[in-house]
Structures are given as C-alpha cells and as structure tokens.
C-alpha positions as CSV (number, residue, x, y, z in Angstrom):
1,K,-10.4,-2.1,12.0
2,G,-11.8,-5.6,12.8
3,D,-13.1,-6.1,9.2
4,K,-12.3,-9.3,7.4
5,V,-11.3,-9.5,3.8
6,D,-11.3,-12.6,1.7
7,L,-7.9,-13.7,0.3
8,M,-8.3,-15.2,-3.1
9,W,-6.1,-18.3,-3.4
10,D,-4.1,-19.0,-6.5
11,A,-2.9,-22.3,-7.9
12,N,0.2,-23.6,-6.1
13,D,-0.1,-21.0,-3.3
14,Q,1.9,-22.1,-0.2
15,V,1.7,-21.5,3.5
16,E,4.3,-22.3,6.2
17,I,2.9,-24.2,9.2
18,T,4.8,-24.2,12.4
19,V,4.2,-26.6,15.4
20,E,6.4,-26.7,18.5
21,G,9.1,-24.7,16.8
22,K,9.2,-27.0,13.7
23,S,8.0,-25.9,10.3
24,S,6.9,-27.4,6.9
25,I,5.4,-26.1,3.7
26,F,1.8,-26.8,2.7
27,T,0.7,-26.3,-1.0
28,L,-2.8,-25.5,-2.2
29,L,-4.6,-28.7,-3.2
30,S,-8.0,-27.2,-4.2
31,G,-9.8,-23.9,-4.1
32,A,-7.8,-21.8,-6.6
33,G,-9.8,-18.7,-7.5
34,S,-11.8,-18.8,-4.3
35,A,-11.5,-17.6,-0.7
36,T,-11.5,-21.1,0.7
37,G,-8.7,-23.5,0.1
38,S,-7.5,-26.9,1.1
39,F,-3.8,-27.4,1.6
40,K,-1.7,-30.6,1.4
41,G,1.5,-31.2,3.4
42,N,2.9,-33.0,6.4
43,M,2.5,-31.6,9.9
44,P,6.1,-31.0,11.3
45,A,5.2,-32.2,14.8
46,N,2.3,-33.3,16.9
47,G,0.1,-30.6,18.4
48,S,-3.5,-29.3,18.5
49,S,-2.6,-25.8,17.4
50,Y,-0.2,-24.2,15.0
51,T,0.9,-20.9,13.5
52,V,0.7,-19.9,9.8
53,T,2.9,-17.6,7.7
54,Y,2.0,-16.3,4.2
55,P,3.6,-15.8,1.8
56,V,6.3,-18.4,2.3
57,N,9.9,-17.0,2.5
58,Y,8.6,-13.4,2.6
59,N,11.2,-10.7,2.1
60,E,10.5,-7.1,2.9
61,S,12.5,-6.0,-0.2
62,V,9.4,-6.8,-2.3
63,L,8.0,-3.4,-1.0
64,D,10.7,-1.4,-2.7
65,N,9.0,-1.6,-6.1
66,Q,5.3,-2.3,-5.9
67,P,3.2,-3.0,-9.0
68,Y,0.0,-1.0,-9.1
69,Q,-3.2,-3.1,-8.6
70,E,-6.6,-1.5,-9.3
71,N,-8.6,-0.9,-6.1
72,G,-6.0,-2.7,-4.0
73,F,-2.4,-3.9,-3.8
74,A,-0.5,-6.6,-5.6
75,K,-0.5,-10.1,-4.1
76,G,2.6,-11.1,-2.3
77,L,3.3,-7.6,-0.8
78,M,1.3,-8.1,2.4
79,K,2.9,-10.4,5.0
80,M,0.3,-12.3,6.9
81,F,0.4,-14.4,10.1
82,S,-1.9,-16.5,12.2
83,T,-1.5,-17.8,15.7
84,N,-5.0,-19.4,15.9
85,G,-4.6,-22.4,13.6
86,T,-6.3,-25.6,14.8
87,L,-6.8,-29.0,13.1
88,D,-10.6,-28.6,13.4
89,N,-11.2,-25.0,12.5
90,G,-8.4,-24.0,10.1
91,F,-6.9,-20.5,10.5
92,T,-7.5,-16.8,10.0
93,L,-4.6,-14.7,8.7
94,E,-3.8,-11.2,10.1
95,S,-1.8,-8.6,8.2
96,V,1.6,-7.7,9.6
97,N,2.3,-4.7,7.3
98,A,0.6,-1.4,7.1
99,L,-1.4,0.3,4.3
100,L,-1.3,3.9,3.1
101,S,-4.1,4.9,0.8
102,F,-4.8,8.1,-1.2
103,N,-7.1,9.2,-3.9
104,L,-6.0,11.2,-7.0
105,T,-7.8,12.9,-9.8
106,G,-6.0,14.6,-12.8
107,N,-5.5,14.8,-16.5
108,F,-2.5,12.6,-17.4
109,T,-1.0,9.2,-17.5
110,L,1.4,8.1,-14.7
111,S,4.7,6.2,-14.7
112,K,5.3,6.0,-11.0
113,I,4.7,7.4,-7.5
114,V,7.5,7.6,-5.1
115,L,7.0,7.6,-1.3
116,T,10.1,8.7,0.8
117,N,10.6,8.6,4.6
118,L,11.9,12.1,5.3
119,K,14.1,11.0,8.2
120,T,15.8,7.9,6.7
121,N,15.4,8.8,3.0
122,K,14.2,5.3,2.4
123,S,11.9,5.2,-0.7
124,Y,9.2,2.9,-1.9
125,V,8.1,3.0,-5.6
126,L,4.6,2.3,-6.9
127,L,4.9,1.3,-10.5
128,C,2.0,2.8,-12.4
129,S,3.0,2.6,-16.1
130,G,-0.1,3.2,-18.2
131,V,-2.4,4.2,-15.3
132,S,-4.3,7.3,-16.2
133,L,-5.8,10.0,-13.9
134,T,-9.2,11.4,-14.8
135,N,-11.8,13.6,-13.0
136,I,-13.0,10.4,-11.3
137,A,-10.9,9.7,-8.2
138,K,-8.7,6.7,-8.4
139,I,-7.4,5.0,-5.2
140,F,-3.8,4.0,-4.7
141,Y,-2.2,1.9,-2.0
142,F,1.3,1.5,-0.6
143,V,2.1,-1.5,1.5
144,L,4.6,-0.5,4.2
145,P,6.4,-1.8,7.3
146,A,4.2,-1.1,10.3
147,M,6.2,1.6,12.1
148,T,6.4,5.4,13.0
149,W,8.0,7.8,10.5
150,E,9.1,10.5,12.8
151,N,9.6,13.3,10.2
152,G,6.7,12.4,8.0
153,F,7.1,11.7,4.2
154,K,6.9,13.1,0.8
155,L,4.9,11.7,-2.1
156,E,6.2,12.4,-5.6
157,I,4.0,11.9,-8.7
158,Y,5.5,11.3,-12.1
159,D,4.0,11.4,-15.6
160,A,4.5,8.8,-18.4
161,N,7.6,10.6,-19.5
162,G,9.2,10.5,-16.1
163,N,8.6,14.2,-15.3
164,L,7.8,15.1,-11.7
165,V,4.3,16.7,-11.7
166,K,3.6,17.2,-8.0
167,T,5.1,16.7,-4.6
168,L,2.9,16.2,-1.5
169,S,4.4,16.4,2.0
170,V,3.5,15.3,5.5
171,T,6.1,16.9,7.8
172,T,4.9,15.7,11.2
173,S,5.3,12.3,12.8
174,I,3.0,9.6,11.5
175,T,2.5,6.1,12.7
176,F,1.5,3.3,10.3
177,P,-0.2,0.5,12.3
178,P,-0.6,-3.1,11.0
179,A,-3.6,-3.2,8.7
180,S,-5.3,-5.8,10.9
181,E,-5.2,-3.4,13.8
182,G,-5.9,0.0,12.2
183,G,-7.1,-0.6,8.7
184,S,-5.4,1.8,6.2
185,T,-3.9,5.3,6.8
186,D,-6.0,7.4,4.5
187,M,-5.1,10.8,2.9
188,P,-7.7,13.2,1.5
189,E,-8.3,13.4,-2.2
190,V,-5.9,15.4,-4.3
191,E,-6.2,16.8,-7.8
192,V,-3.0,16.5,-9.8
193,V,-3.1,18.6,-13.0
194,K,-0.4,18.5,-15.6
195,P,0.7,21.8,-17.3
196,T,-0.9,22.0,-20.8
197,S,2.3,23.3,-22.4
198,P,6.1,23.4,-21.7
199,N,5.7,27.1,-20.8
200,A,2.7,26.6,-18.5
201,L,3.3,27.2,-14.9
202,P,2.9,24.2,-12.5
203,G,1.1,24.6,-9.3
204,L,-1.5,27.1,-10.5
205,F,-4.1,27.6,-7.9
206,S,-7.3,29.8,-7.9
207,I,-7.8,32.0,-4.9
208,A,-10.7,34.0,-6.4
209,E,-12.8,34.1,-9.5
210,D,-10.3,36.2,-11.4
211,K,-7.1,35.6,-9.3
212,Q,-4.6,32.8,-9.4
213,V,-1.3,32.1,-7.6
214,V,1.7,29.8,-8.4
215,F,3.2,27.8,-5.6
216,S,6.3,25.6,-5.4
217,K,5.6,21.9,-5.8
218,G,7.1,21.1,-2.4
219,N,4.9,23.6,-0.5
220,L,1.7,21.6,-0.5
221,Q,1.6,19.9,3.0
222,Y,-0.9,17.6,4.7
223,T,-1.9,18.1,8.3
224,R,-3.3,14.8,9.6
225,S,-4.8,16.2,12.8
226,T,-7.2,18.5,10.8
227,N,-7.3,16.3,7.6
228,T,-6.4,19.4,5.4
229,W,-3.9,20.4,2.8
230,T,-2.2,23.8,3.2
231,F,0.4,25.9,1.3
C-alpha cells in the first residue's frame, strides 16, 4: 500500500484526458519502452487540472480470459485513473481494479487456472499454456473488480491436457480492495503435484513418516484470518 510502480509505455499508447466534463484522446509521442512518456493531443477545454483514464475504452470483459505474464499481469487488464493531472506536473495513475496473487510449486505444465466466485458462479480464467511448475515457487496474478466476494472462491488448476489437478477453496467472505489502496491479496504458497500414473491417487498427503492419506480435491480450504490451509 502506498508503493508506486513504473508503468512502461508502449508505442501508440493512449490516455483519455477529461476537463470540465469534456474528453479527448492523447497518443504517446515519445518515451516508448520507458516509464516516462510525452503525449500529444488537444485539450478538450480550458482548465488548470484534469483527470486521466488508462487504457482508453476499457471494458471489464478483458478480465474474463487473462493471459499469463511472468511476475505480473498482462498490460491492458488493470484499469487506472488519475484525478491529480496538472499542466505543470503531469499525472500519477492509481489502479481501480484489485489483485489476487498466489505462489505455486509442482511437477507439471499448466493449461489454465480458473477462479470462480462461489456466490455468483462468475469465473475468470488465467491462460497458462506452456507454463511449467517446478520446485521453485512461481507467482501468479488475477486482476479482478474491486469488491467483496461474500461466499469466497474456488481456484481450479488444470494441466496441459486440460485435466483438473487440484482445487483450492476459500469459503469465507473476502474483500478485494483496489490495488492502489491495499496492494494485492496474497495467498500462501501451495504445492500442486500431478499423479505419476493414471492409477495414482490424487491428493496424497503425508501425515507421518510411514503414513499417508488421500483427500478429496475440494477439501483443501484456506482460512485467511490464520493464513493456513486445512482439510
């Protein structure tokens, strides 16, 4: 919370500038590949201050299928807004959407991860084709609308063949604040191990040196107040 992150501008990036209720589009003139850019456009009205929206013509439907981005999230998913733009000092964007982050280790290649709101059944898909899990934790992000999910969520992890390997659940109310206000909502690291053969039992868990149990995929649940996973 309170941290600032540089946004790397791309060629032809655009922002929407609004002054006195009137808007116009400004296009990146210089600064592609860097965190500082100059934009060209015509101010829609006279005024010493303005608001900024990025990306232009943002539609929340882009969150339904999100491409995986190593150590972050794909550009264009996070809606950003600024109310502090001035002609002398430029502007600082703040994120409107929320972030959910989680770390996974494992032994297989992913195809997708599906996040589902347990009350509304609304799902968001993180497209992970070709992304492999190893014994080194890999971080994943979902960009989400900032809101409260009253019944929690389930997280379904699929291998490269489209087989469901593990389901993680949070069954209590959870609030996702705008990333500019609360950073990201972080889940503890989880190991996801794929069965080694078609006859292998999923969900094998060691409870002693020589004792193991098998549990249903849907029975691994996260308790946010104690930051723990339980069966």
